[in-house]
N, C-alpha and C positions, 0 to 999 in steps of 0.2 A: 502494501499500499504507499508507502514512504516512497520508495522508488519512482511510482508515477507521478507523484506530486511535483519531486525534483525534477525530474524530465524537461517539463514546461518551462520551467524554470530555466536549467542549464541553455537551453533552446535561443531564449530569450536574453540572456546573457551574454552568447555567442554573437547573438544579432546585434545587441547592443554595442560590442564591442568593435565588430568588423564596421557598424556606422560610423562610430567614434572615428575608427583611423581613416574610414574615407572624408570624413570631414575636415580631419587634421590634414590630412594631402592636399584637398583640396586648400583651403587654407591657407598653407603654405605657397602652393602655386601661386595662388593671386598676390600674397605679398611680395614672392619674389619679382611678380611682375610689377608692382607698386614700386621696388627698391631697383630697377631696370630705369623705370620712368623717372626715377631720381637721379639718377647717374648719368643718363645719357643726354649729350650738349643739346639744346634746341634753342632757337630764336624764341624771344619774348616769355621766358622762364623766369617768373618773379620769384622774390624770396617766398612769398607767402603759397605759391603752389611747391614750392620745395618742401615748405615746413608740413602742407597739407599732405603730399606724399610720404613724407618718412613716418608722419603720425600713423598714417592707414598702415605703412608696412611694419611698423612696430605694435600695433592692434592686431593685423592679421596675424602676423610670427608670436605673439603672446597667446594668441586663442589658439593656434596651432599647437604650441607647446602645451598648454590646457587640455586639451582633446585627446592628446597621444598621452598625456599622464592618465587621463580617464579610462581611455582604452587598456593603458598598462594595467591597470586598478582592476579592471575588471577579468582582464586574463589571468591577474594572480589568484582572485578570487576561483575562475574555473580550475586552473591548477591544484590547488588546494582543495577543491571538490572531488578533482579526479583522482587525488591522491586519498583521501579517506574511503571516495569508495573503492579505489583498488584495497586499501586495508579492510574494509570490511567482507569482502570476498574469501 
């Protein structure tokens, strides 16, 4: 009975882990594009635009790090749960 209740939870955790990892990779790519937009020389670029791009870069990269850590937390929970299941059998 306990395994039946645990199975959907494990599936949900794996799904969340994969989702957060995909979000983190997407945010990492967007942050990299903002950074590239900051360092490429273009005419008419003012200090305001540079500051906005750098702010967006920092924001997206920070969120990416946060989502990678959340994904890692879910992976650790899944690994611990798998270890407990192997001990019970």
